[in-house]
N, C-alpha and C positions, 0 to 999 in steps of 0.2 A: 285340120288342127289337133295337135296332142297336148295333151296337159297332164299331172298328174292330180289324183285325188285320194282318200281314205280307202275307198273299197276297192278301186284298181289301181296296179301298178302304173298301168297307163291307159288313158282313155285315148279314143281316138273318135272322134265328133264325124268322121267318114262312113264309120260302119255303124249300122243300128241295131246289131245282134250283140249283146255284151257277152252273152257265153259261148259264141263263135271262137273255134281254136284260130279258123283262118286268119283274124284280125291280130294276133299275138298278145291279147289281152290274157291274163292270168289273174285270178283271183287271189289276195294274200291270206296267208295262213289262217283260219279261225275256227269257229265249232264245227264238228261236223254237220252235214245236213243232211235228211234222210234219203234227197236226191242223188248225194254223193256218197253214200254209204256203200261197203261192199260186204255181199253176203258171205256168211262164215262158208259156203261152200268154194266162192270165187278165192277168197282169202287163202283156204288151204291148198287151192290147186297153184296158187301164185307162191306158196310155200315149197311145193313140191318140183318147182320149175329148176331145172339144173341151171348152171351156169354159162351152158353152152347156148341153151333156150333161151335164157334173158340176152345173150350175147347178138344172138342170131335177131332176135326182136328189135334189138337197139342199133344194130347194122341196118335193117330195113328203114326203122325211122329216119335213121340220118341220110340214107339214099335217097327217100321220099321227099326229106326236106332241101336235101341238095338239088334235086331237081326241080324241085318248085322252086326254088331260090333260081336258078336256071330259067326258068319260064319266063319268072317274074322279071329278070335282068337287074337280081338285085345284089349291091355290091356288099361285100363282106366285110368285117372289119378288118382284116388285112389290107383290104384294098384302099380303104383310107388310110391306115398306116405307112404303107408304103409310101403315097403320094405326099403324106403330111411331112414324112422325114425327108422326100427329096426336094419339097419346097423350102424346109426350113434349113438343110446343109448347101442348097443352090444359093438361098437367099444371102446366107452368113458369107458365102464366098463373095458373091458378088458385090456385096456392100463391103469387104475387106476386114468381117469382123471376125479376126481368126481366134482372137482371143477367148472371144462367145463360143466359137466353134470346139475350142479346146477344152471349155469348160462342159460344153453339152456331152463331149466324149468322154470325159472323164466318170461325169454323173452316169450316163448309160452303160459304161463299163464295167461301174460300180455297182449298179443295180443288176447287171446281167451276173456280176462275179458273187452277189448275195444270193442269186436262183442256183448257183452250182457250176455256172460256165466258166472256162478257163479262161483270167485275165489277159494272156499274152495273144491269145487266138481272138478274144472280144475285140482287143485294140486292133488286131490284123483286117477282121472283118469290117471294123469301122473304116478305117485307112482306105480301103478298098471301096466302100462306098463313096467316100470322099472325093474318091479318083475318078468314078464313074461318075458321080453326081456333078463335078466341076467340068466336066466336058463342055458342058451347056445343052446336049441333046437329051430327049427325053428317056431314060433306058427302060420305058414302058412300050409293050408290044400292044397291039392294038387284039381286044378281046373277039375274035372272028366269031366264036361261038354265040356272041351275044347279038350279033348283027343279021343273023338269019333266024 
């Protein structure tokens, strides 16, 4: 069971070790502690790292995180977002709420335009989604890599 409190962003009662990076808990920013202090030598080394070295380390961290998520069969935010959008669009189509669907389209396209996307292209993509999701068939493929 997860809960929020003042010391941790997320508390997870299933995990006993509050300092474990494995359970995704992170301390909120606060006063530095002796345990978390970086020595001057380490700080100088960090300052000397080139952008290439930092990028290489970041790529490795991301690869390890993706590998761990794959092993855990953990869905990404995008997986939830795709399913949610499918459910909303197909639900509005099934119930005949086309006005509501048009309002949703305008809101989503407006937000995408604010982010810098082309308005006409955004409407085209939304229309393609409505056409695909309106067929009644699930547009999602089975994630075979998660089965094995």
